[in-house]
C-alpha positions in Angstrom: 12.6 39.8 50.0 9.4 41.2 48.4 9.3 44.9 47.7 6.4 46.8 49.3 5.2 50.3 48.9 2.9 52.4 46.8 3.7 52.1 43.2 2.5 55.5 42.3 5.2 57.2 44.3 8.9 57.4 43.5 10.9 54.7 45.2 13.2 55.7 48.1 16.7 54.6 47.5 19.3 54.4 50.3 22.8 53.2 50.6 23.5 51.7 54.0 27.1 51.6 55.1 27.9 48.7 57.4 31.0 46.9 58.6 31.9 43.7 56.8 34.2 40.7 57.5 37.9 40.8 56.9 37.7 38.6 53.9 36.0 41.4 51.9 38.5 44.1 52.6 41.2 45.5 50.4 44.4 43.6 50.5 47.6 45.6 50.9 51.1 44.7 49.7 51.8 42.6 52.8 48.7 40.5 52.2 46.8 41.9 55.2 43.2 42.9 54.7 42.1 46.4 55.2 38.5 46.9 56.3 36.1 49.0 54.4 32.4 49.8 54.3 29.9 47.8 52.2 27.0 49.8 50.7 23.7 47.9 50.7 21.0 48.9 48.4 17.6 49.6 50.0 14.5 50.6 48.1 11.6 51.8 50.2 12.9 50.1 53.3 13.7 46.7 51.7 17.1 45.3 51.0 17.8 44.6 47.4 20.4 42.0 46.2 22.2 43.5 43.2 23.8 41.3 40.5 26.3 42.5 38.0 26.2 40.2 34.9 29.1 41.9 33.2 32.4 41.6 35.2 35.6 40.5 33.6 38.4 38.3 35.0 41.1 36.1 33.9 42.6 32.8 35.1 46.4 33.2 34.9 47.1 29.5 35.1 45.0 29.0 32.0 46.3 32.0 30.1 49.9 30.9 30.7 49.2 27.6 28.9 49.1 29.5 25.6 51.2 32.6 26.6 48.3 34.9 26.5 49.2 38.3 27.9 47.5 40.0 30.8 45.3 42.8 29.5 44.6 44.7 32.8 45.8 44.1 36.4 42.2 44.3 37.6 41.4 41.0 35.9 43.7 39.1 38.3 42.5 36.8 41.1 45.2 38.3 43.3 43.3 41.6 43.2 40.2 40.2 44.7 40.4 42.7 47.6 40.3 45.6 45.1 37.4 44.0 43.3 35.4 43.5 46.5 36.2 47.1 47.6 34.8 48.4 44.3 31.7 46.2 44.5 31.1 47.3 48.1 31.6 51.0 47.2 29.2 50.9 44.2 26.5 48.7 45.9 27.1 45.5 43.9 26.4 42.3 45.9 27.2 39.7 43.4 29.4 39.6 40.3 28.8 37.1 37.5 32.4 36.6 36.3 33.2 36.1 32.6 36.3 35.8 30.5 36.6 37.3 27.0 37.4 34.3 24.8 41.0 34.7 23.7 41.4 31.0 22.8 39.2 30.6 19.7 42.3 30.2 17.4 44.0 27.7 19.7 44.5 24.0 18.6 42.3 21.2 20.0 44.4 19.6 22.7 45.8 22.9 24.1 42.3 24.5 24.3 40.8 21.4 25.9 43.3 21.7 28.7 42.9 25.4 28.9 39.1 25.2 29.3 39.4 22.5 31.9 41.8 24.6 34.0 39.8 27.7 33.5 36.4 26.3 34.5 37.7 24.4 37.5 39.5 27.6 38.7 36.3 29.6 38.3 34.4 27.1 40.4 37.0 27.1 43.1 37.2 30.9 43.3 33.4 31.3 43.4 33.2 28.6 46.1 35.6 30.6 48.3 33.4 33.7 48.1 29.9 32.1 47.7 27.9 35.1 48.6 29.8 37.5 46.2 30.6 35.6 43.0 29.1 33.3 40.4 30.5 32.7 36.9 29.9 32.0 33.3 31.7 28.8 32.2 33.9 28.9 29.1 34.0 26.6 26.0 36.1 26.1 22.9 33.5 27.0 20.3 36.0 26.5 17.4 35.5 22.8 18.0 31.7 22.6 18.4 31.7 18.9 19.5 34.2 19.6 22.2 32.3 22.7 23.3 29.2 20.6 23.7 31.1 18.2 26.0 32.5 21.2 27.9 29.1 22.8 28.4 27.6 19.5 29.5 30.4 19.0 32.1 30.3 22.6 33.3 26.6 22.5 34.0 26.0 19.0 35.2 29.2 18.3 37.0 30.6 21.8 38.0 27.2 23.5 38.6 27.5 26.5 36.3 24.2 28.2 35.3 25.6 30.3 32.4 28.1 30.1 29.5 30.2 32.9 28.1 30.8 33.4 24.3 32.4 35.9 22.1 30.5 37.7 19.3 32.2 35.6 16.7 34.5 32.6 16.6 37.7 33.0 14.6 35.8 34.9 11.9 32.7 32.6 11.9 29.4 34.1 12.9 27.6 32.4 15.8 24.7 31.7 13.5 26.9 29.4 11.4 25.1 26.0 11.3 28.3 24.3 12.6 27.4 25.9 16.0 23.9 24.4 16.1 25.0 21.5 18.4 26.3 24.1 20.9 23.1 26.1 20.8 21.1 23.0 21.1 23.0 21.9 24.3 22.6 25.4 25.8 18.9 25.3 25.1 18.6 21.7 26.5 20.3 22.7 29.8 18.5 26.0 30.1 21.6 28.1 30.7 22.0 31.8 30.1 24.5 32.6 27.4 26.4 35.8 28.0 27.8 37.3 24.7 30.7 39.7 24.7 32.2 41.1 21.5 35.7 40.5 20.4 35.8 43.4 18.0 35.5 43.6 14.2 38.9 42.3 13.0 37.8 42.2 9.4 37.5 46.0 9.4 40.9 46.7 10.9 43.1 45.9 7.8 41.1 48.6 5.8 42.1 51.3 8.3 38.5 52.5 8.6 38.7 52.1 12.5 42.3 53.5 12.8 43.1 57.0 14.0 41.9 58.8 17.1 38.9 57.8 19.3 39.8 54.1 19.9 37.1 53.2 17.3 38.0 49.5 17.4 36.4 49.6 20.8 34.0 52.6 20.7 32.4 51.4 17.5 33.8 48.0 16.9 32.6 46.3 20.0 28.9 47.3 19.8 29.0 46.8 16.1 30.1 43.1 16.4 27.3 42.5 18.9 24.8 44.1 16.5 26.0 41.9 13.7 26.0 38.7 15.8 22.4 39.3 17.1 21.2 40.2 13.6 22.6 37.0 12.1 21.0 34.9 14.9 17.7 36.5 14.0 17.9 36.4 10.2 19.7 33.1 9.8 17.0 31.4 11.9 19.0 30.4 14.9 16.6 31.9 17.4 13.7 30.2 15.6 15.5 26.8 15.5 16.2 27.1 19.3 13.3 29.0 20.8 14.3 28.1 24.3 17.7 29.9 24.1 18.4 32.7 26.5 21.1 35.1 25.4 22.3 38.2 27.3 24.1 40.7 25.0 26.6 43.1 26.6 26.8 46.8 26.2 23.1 47.1 25.9 23.0 44.9 22.8 25.2 47.2 20.8 23.2 49.2 18.2 20.5 46.7 17.6 17.8 47.7 20.2 18.0 51.3 19.2 17.8 50.6 15.4 15.9 47.4 15.2 12.9 49.0 13.5 15.1 49.3 10.4 15.5 45.6 10.5 11.7 45.3 10.6 11.4 47.7 7.7 13.9 45.9 5.5 11.6 42.9 5.4 8.8 44.9 3.7 11.1 47.2 1.8 13.3 44.6 0.1 11.5 41.2 0.8 13.1 39.5 -2.2 16.6 40.4 -0.9 16.3 39.5 2.8 16.4 35.8 2.2 14.2 33.3 4.1 12.2 35.4 6.4 12.4 34.9 10.2 9.1 33.8 11.9 8.7 37.2 13.6 9.8 40.7 13.2 13.3 41.4 14.5 11.9 43.7 17.1 9.7 40.9 18.5 12.8 38.8 19.2 14.1 41.7 21.3 10.9 41.9 23.2 9.6 38.4 23.4 11.9 36.6 25.7 15.1 35.1 24.1 17.3 38.2 24.3 18.5 40.1 27.4 20.6 43.2 27.6 23.0 44.6 30.2 22.7 48.2 31.4 25.9 49.6 30.0 24.3 52.7 28.5 25.5 56.1 29.4 22.5 58.3 30.3 19.2 57.8 32.0 17.5 58.6 28.8 19.5 55.9 27.0 18.5 53.4 29.6 14.8 54.5 29.3 14.9 53.9 25.6 16.6 50.4 26.0 13.9 49.4 28.5 11.2 50.7 26.1 12.5 48.6 23.3 13.5 45.4 25.2 10.9 45.4 28.0 11.6 45.7 31.7 12.1 41.9 32.2 15.0 41.8 29.7 17.4 44.5 31.0 20.0 43.5 33.7 22.7 45.3 35.6 26.2 45.3 34.1 29.4 47.3 34.9 32.2 45.9 32.6 34.5 45.7 35.7 37.4 46.5 35.9 37.0 49.0 33.1 35.4 52.2 34.5 32.7 52.9 32.0 30.3 53.5 34.9 31.5 53.4 38.5 28.0 54.2 39.9 25.9 51.5 38.3 23.1 51.5 40.9 22.7 55.3 40.9 22.6 55.0 37.1 19.6 52.7 37.3 17.9 54.9 39.9 18.3 57.9 37.5 16.1 56.3 34.9 12.8 58.2 34.8 9.4 56.5 35.1 10.4 53.2 36.7 8.4 51.6 39.5 10.0 49.9 42.6 9.5 46.5 41.0 11.1 47.7 37.8 14.3 48.8 39.5 14.5 45.7 41.6 14.3 43.6 38.4 17.1 45.4 36.7 19.3 45.7 39.8 19.3 42.0 40.4 15.9 40.3 40.4 15.9 39.1 36.8 19.6 38.1 36.8 19.2 36.2 40.0 16.4 34.1 38.4 18.4 33.5 35.2 21.5 32.4 37.1 19.9 30.6 40.0 21.2 33.0 42.7 19.4 32.7 46.0 18.1 35.6 48.0 
């Protein structure tokens, strides 16, 4: 639905509570569904479809194939009632489900079966809740030729519009040339690649991230994203595949806030940078290949991310079920200086286009 109104005025946000069907209620221990209210987002009188691009899940049947432990109960399919209840409470209409790759060190035949089970389960789950969920397909990047086949099947046969990847693959950077066939296939099919960090294992033996503060997550996760994106720029991957569309979680780590240093290193130490990328690093952030979710922690932080990346390249993310921000819509509405169209793009307009989600 088009957004109307006077752009010079602050948008009017409303949450509208309404009754919803029994299949969207919270499920109690007996299996019965308890009704709850769904909060619909309205800006200046117009309903806005909100899309969360960063929502975790797990397929137990796949994880059990390699005895992978469950990390958090909220990841389970059986908790769909709790998931829908949280979505409804926070004003999220659609979650784009993704699974953190835990299988990058699994051998060929086992991981081939795991990905098959996983992707088919994601399709089945989303089909049973068509108006509330979509998903990023999974692939075994440690075997690039197999990953290409899996992406082809996921998109052409199963109907996926996005692929999820980690920030590295068993110690190899995503810019490693052995992954070129994977990137080429993603570019060919026009899918959005959602990148989520797996941490910085190489730093952990040193003990530098030990101690208080959960630094393996607090620093390690955004650091890996920063490293991965920087390699994709400086190793020429984004130049080689100009049609790639990559969405980086957690606001792109530290890169958007400090990318001007990457610009400066080219002129400060040109002989040490290596082959130069075709553009300044900041131009890759602003010119269309990279997108960033909204997991920042203040309105001012969001304002800065938007200033660096551009309004068309920031999308809503929550990191469900991990409660970094339980008021994602209000968070976007707190960002100063945005127009109605700006807020609609971040809340769901841009993600809907990237993932082929109808109005």
